N, C-alpha and C positions, 0 to 999 in steps of 0.2 A: 055453388061449387066452389072451392079452396085454388087454388094456385097450381099448387100439384095434380086438380082431376083435371085442369083445364089442362093442363101440360101432356098427360095421356090422352085425352082424347085428341089433341091434338095428333097425336101422336098414330094413333090407329088413324085419324081421316089422311095420315098423312101416308100409313101402309097401306089403306084400302086401294088408294088412290094409284101407289105404287105398282101394286097386284095387277090394277084393271089396265095401267099402261104396259104390263108386259104381256099378262092375257091378251089384247089385243095386236102384240108385238109379235109373238107366238101366232097369230091367228093369220099375218097379215105376210109372216116368211111361210105357212103351213101353206098356202093361200096361192102363194109364188114360186114354192116346189111343185105343190101337187098340179099347174098347171102345167108345168113341162112333161108333165108325161102321163101324156095324153092320150097314152093306153088304159088306160086306169078305166073302171066300173065307176058311176055315180056313187055308188056304199063305197067301193074300194075306195074314191078319194076325200072321202067324206075320213074312212079308217085313215087316210093318210093322215088326213091333216089333223085327227082329234091326236092320233099320237103322239104326232108331232109338237101340236103345240101342247100336250103333256110335259112330252120332255125338254121342247125350251123353255117353262117356266119349274120346271125341277131345277133346272140349270140356272138359273134366274135365282132361285132360293137358295142356292146352294152358294153363289159368289156374293148373294146379298151376305149369310151364313159367313164367309169366308172376310168378308168385309168388313165384317162385325166383332167381327175375332180381333182379326187387326186393329180393329180401332180400339177394342178393349186393351190391347198387349199393349201400345203408342201409350195412353195412356199411363196407364201403370207404369211403362217407364217415364215419361213426363215428368210426372208424381213424383215419383221417386227422384226424380234428381230437382226440381225444385226443393222438397225439404232438404235434401242436401244443400241447396244453395243457401236457403233461407237458414236453416241450421251453420254453412260459411260465416254467411253475414254476422249471425247474430255475435255467434263468437270474436269476431274483428272489432264489431261495435263495442264492445266488454271491452275487449283489449286496449282500444282505440279512449273508452272513457278511464277505464284504466292507468294508462299512460298518461293522460288528462293530469288526473286528480293526483300523482304522483310526482308530474309538473311544476303546477300547482301549490304545493306540498314544497317543493324545494324554491319554489317563487318566497314562498310566504314565510320558510325557517331562514332562508337570507335574507332576509329584508329584516329579520328583527332582530 
């Protein structure tokens, strides 16, 4: 198994655990909601809980998707900024080397 395969496996496990946790949170919230509705029959209560859990999970997925999109946007912005800073640093380094070389030539030519 390569390092890339291992990272993919870890991501899949993390995603599965996140999904399981979200489903459990949805179930808990659904039960809490349906317990306040004492007039529901058992089948109605189960239906409300199922629909609530489904809606909760859909909202969680939407939130995760938006978070992932924002993370990608930030990553692109930071990478762009990093490349610009790296180019600027390289330009300054080349300029500094040119100035030092010119100064060294002046010193050597003045000494001769």
